[in-house]
Each structure stands twice: as C-alpha cells, then as structure tokens.
C-alpha positions as CSV (number, residue, x, y, z in Angstrom):
1,X,4.2,21.7,-9.3
2,X,7.1,20.2,-7.6
3,X,6.4,16.8,-6.1
4,X,6.6,16.6,-2.3
5,X,9.2,14.4,-0.8
6,X,7.7,11.5,1.1
7,X,9.2,10.0,4.3
8,X,8.6,6.7,6.2
9,X,7.9,6.8,9.9
10,X,11.3,5.1,10.4
11,X,13.0,8.0,8.7
12,X,11.2,10.6,10.9
13,X,12.1,8.6,14.0
14,X,15.9,8.9,13.2
15,X,15.6,12.6,14.1
16,X,14.8,12.3,17.7
17,X,17.0,14.7,19.6
18,X,16.8,18.4,20.5
19,X,19.7,19.1,18.2
20,X,18.0,17.2,15.3
21,X,14.3,17.2,15.8
22,X,11.6,16.1,13.4
23,X,8.0,15.4,14.0
24,X,5.1,14.4,11.8
25,X,1.4,15.5,12.1
26,X,-1.6,15.6,9.9
27,X,0.4,14.0,7.1
28,X,3.2,16.6,7.2
29,X,6.8,16.1,8.2
30,X,8.5,19.1,9.9
31,X,12.0,19.8,10.9
32,X,11.7,21.8,14.1
33,X,15.5,22.0,14.8
34,X,15.6,25.7,14.0
35,X,12.7,26.2,16.4
36,X,14.7,24.4,19.1
37,X,17.7,26.7,18.5
38,X,15.6,29.9,18.4
39,X,13.8,29.1,21.7
40,X,16.6,27.2,23.4
41,X,16.1,26.8,27.2
42,X,12.3,27.6,27.0
43,X,10.4,25.1,29.2
44,X,7.6,25.1,26.7
45,X,9.8,23.1,24.3
46,X,9.8,20.1,26.6
47,X,6.5,18.4,25.4
48,X,7.9,18.8,21.8
49,X,11.3,17.4,22.7
50,X,9.6,14.4,24.5
51,X,7.9,13.5,21.2
52,X,10.9,14.0,18.9
53,X,10.8,11.7,16.0
54,X,7.2,10.8,16.6
55,X,3.8,11.5,15.1
56,X,1.9,14.1,17.1
57,X,-1.3,14.2,15.0
58,X,-3.3,13.5,18.2
59,X,-2.4,17.1,19.3
60,X,-4.4,18.7,16.5
61,X,-7.9,18.9,15.1
62,X,-7.8,17.6,11.5
63,X,-10.7,19.9,10.5
64,X,-9.2,23.2,11.8
65,X,-5.5,22.2,11.6
66,X,-5.2,23.8,15.0
67,X,-4.4,22.5,18.5
68,X,-7.4,20.6,20.0
69,X,-9.7,22.5,22.3
70,X,-12.1,21.6,25.0
71,X,-14.6,23.3,27.4
72,X,-13.2,23.6,30.8
73,X,-15.7,22.1,33.2
74,X,-14.8,24.5,36.0
75,X,-14.8,27.8,34.1
76,X,-16.9,26.7,31.0
77,X,-14.3,28.5,28.9
78,X,-12.9,27.0,25.7
79,X,-9.2,26.1,26.2
80,X,-6.5,24.3,24.3
81,X,-6.2,20.6,25.1
82,X,-2.6,19.8,25.9
83,X,-2.5,16.7,28.2
84,X,1.3,16.5,27.9
85,X,1.6,20.1,29.1
86,X,1.3,23.5,27.4
87,X,3.9,23.8,24.6
88,X,5.4,26.7,22.6
89,X,2.9,29.1,20.9
90,X,-0.1,27.7,22.8
91,X,-2.0,30.4,24.6
92,X,-2.2,30.1,28.4
93,X,-5.5,29.2,30.1
94,X,-5.9,32.7,31.5
95,X,-4.6,36.3,31.3
96,X,-0.8,36.4,31.5
97,X,1.6,39.3,31.4
98,X,4.3,37.2,29.7
99,X,2.2,36.1,26.7
100,X,1.9,38.0,23.5
101,X,-1.6,37.4,22.1
102,X,-0.7,38.9,18.6
103,X,1.4,35.9,17.6
104,X,1.3,35.9,13.8
105,X,2.0,32.3,12.9
106,X,2.4,29.4,15.4
107,X,5.0,26.8,14.4
108,X,2.4,24.2,13.4
109,X,1.1,26.6,10.7
110,X,4.6,27.7,9.6
111,X,5.3,26.1,6.2
112,X,9.0,26.9,6.4
113,X,9.4,24.0,8.8
114,X,7.8,21.4,6.5
115,X,10.3,19.2,4.7
116,X,7.9,16.7,3.2
117,X,4.9,14.5,3.8
118,X,4.5,11.3,5.8
119,X,3.7,8.2,3.7
120,X,0.2,7.0,4.3
121,X,1.5,3.4,3.6
122,X,5.0,2.1,3.5
123,X,6.0,-1.2,1.9
124,X,9.0,-3.4,1.5
125,X,10.6,-4.4,-1.8
126,X,13.6,-6.6,-2.7
127,X,15.9,-5.0,-5.2
128,X,18.0,-7.7,-6.9
129,X,20.9,-7.0,-9.2
130,X,20.9,-9.8,-11.7
131,X,24.5,-9.0,-12.7
132,X,26.0,-9.5,-9.3
133,X,23.2,-11.5,-7.6
134,X,23.2,-8.9,-4.8
135,X,19.9,-8.3,-3.0
136,X,18.9,-5.3,-0.9
137,X,15.6,-4.9,1.1
138,X,14.2,-1.4,1.0
139,X,11.3,0.2,2.8
140,X,9.7,2.7,0.5
141,X,6.7,5.0,0.4
142,X,3.7,3.8,-1.7
143,X,3.4,7.3,-3.1
144,X,6.9,7.3,-4.5
145,X,7.7,6.7,-8.2
146,X,10.1,4.1,-9.2
147,X,12.6,6.9,-10.0
148,X,12.3,8.0,-6.4
149,X,12.7,4.4,-5.2
150,X,15.8,4.2,-7.4
151,X,17.1,7.3,-5.7
152,X,16.9,5.5,-2.3
153,X,18.8,2.5,-3.8
154,X,21.7,4.7,-5.1
155,X,23.2,4.5,-1.6
156,X,23.7,0.8,-2.2
157,X,24.6,1.0,-6.0
158,X,25.7,4.3,-7.4
159,X,25.3,2.8,-10.9
160,X,21.6,2.1,-10.6
161,X,20.8,4.3,-13.6
162,X,22.7,1.9,-15.8
163,X,20.2,-0.9,-15.2
164,X,16.7,-1.6,-16.6
165,X,14.3,-2.2,-13.7
166,X,11.8,-5.1,-14.2
167,X,9.1,-6.9,-12.3
168,X,7.4,-10.1,-13.4
169,X,9.3,-9.9,-16.7
170,X,7.9,-6.5,-17.6
171,X,10.0,-3.3,-17.7
172,X,8.9,-0.8,-15.1
173,X,7.9,2.8,-15.9
174,X,10.1,4.8,-13.6
175,X,7.7,7.8,-13.7
176,X,5.0,5.7,-12.0
177,X,4.5,4.2,-8.6
178,X,4.8,0.5,-7.7
179,X,1.0,0.1,-7.7
180,X,0.7,1.9,-11.1
181,X,3.3,-0.5,-12.5
182,X,1.2,-3.5,-11.4
183,X,3.3,-4.3,-8.3
184,X,0.5,-5.3,-6.0
185,X,0.5,-4.4,-2.3
186,X,-0.8,-7.6,-0.7
187,X,0.0,-6.7,2.9
188,X,-3.6,-6.5,4.0
189,X,-4.5,-9.9,2.4
190,X,-1.4,-11.5,3.9
191,X,-2.3,-10.2,7.3
192,X,-5.8,-11.6,7.0
193,X,-4.4,-15.0,6.1
194,X,-1.8,-14.7,8.9
195,X,1.1,-15.2,6.4
196,X,4.6,-13.9,6.8
197,X,4.8,-10.7,4.7
198,X,8.6,-11.0,4.5
199,X,8.1,-14.3,2.6
200,X,6.1,-12.5,-0.1
201,X,8.1,-9.3,-0.5
202,X,7.9,-8.3,-4.2
203,X,11.2,-8.4,-6.1
204,X,12.4,-5.7,-8.5
205,X,15.1,-7.1,-10.9
206,X,17.9,-4.9,-12.2
207,X,19.2,-5.9,-15.7
208,X,22.5,-4.4,-16.7
209,X,22.3,-2.3,-19.9
210,X,25.8,-1.4,-21.2
211,X,28.8,0.5,-19.8
212,X,28.5,1.5,-16.2
213,X,28.1,5.2,-15.6
214,X,28.4,7.2,-12.5
215,X,25.1,7.5,-10.5
C-alpha cells in the first residue's frame, strides 16, 4: 500500500484562505478548495472558511466519524451540534423545502478531498552539512521515514542524496523513522524538567560521499 503523506499543523495552517483552504480533523488533512469553488457564495461555507487552516476535530464524533449530535431540550429531537453555525451538508433542524435529504456523501466523508494525515507528534531536528558547516532546523513528522525527512531538506540542498546521513556516529536507515533509528524524542522529559527543548534538538549529520549529483 502507498504510504500516506504526513503534514504538520504548521503546514495545514499555511492554507488559510477561501481560495486555498485546508482543514484537519480526526487525523485527516483535507483540501477543501474545490468545495469552496463548487459552492462559492453559499452562506453555509462561512463556518468552514472561519476555520481555514485549523483542526476541526471538535466538530465530529470520533466513534461515528459524523458531525456531533445532541438532544434538543425543547423538542427532545436529536439534532446536529454546530455551535459555530450550520455548515455545508449538515441537515437543518426541521423540515425545509430547500434541503435535499438524499445527499449521497457529505464532504467530511468524501475521500477525494483528503491529501494526507495530520502528524500525531511533530519534532524538530538540526540537519548539519559537515562539508559546508551549514545548519538547517526542520520541523518534521514523527511518522516520517528519514527518506521523507530528506525530501523536506531537498528545498535547502538539492544534492542531499549525495550524502550519508548519520546520528551519534551511526549511519541512519533512510527507510525507518527517527525513533526507529534510535533518535530519541525527549520533548516530554525536557518539558517535565523545564528545560529548553531548542537547546537539545537532535542533530543529523550529512557526510559527503563522492561527486555531487542533482537532487
């Protein structure tokens, strides 16, 4: 199976306009830009636009993967819980002539909008080129392999494939994650000890191999 692409919350937050709108929820990252174009001008898009670039997991029930529901204390009927206002594809609270109840697939169940998964834990690393002494801080996803971390770094060094990646003197297995390579994530312990995590960011050392090749 093809590995999912992981995104950091910061990457999702970059897409925060109606013309380029991403959201995350229940671990998924969705590009809703096509939805915005398809229903442009619909007032029911406003709650979604207000949360562009954010995580909206609080809108949904993790068990059913559907919008949260509650029992209306006045009518004793089960209704959708939308405190920010009713949004697109959510049924109205009562009978409406402008609502099609035979909606096949609401946007939050439509897999075509999903572009990847939200990282459950991000971490910072320092990538140090031992040939040039250049250093770059990268925020990466804990689920990513070193090959995927290297893909992020290509924007700073297009020849990154021409280097051997090491940590603690040991060559890193590019098919494994940082943790699987023994690069410990000490964020929790550092937080408990009230130590500055930036001062203990793990370093990945790049050792030049031979002739530089294009990335």
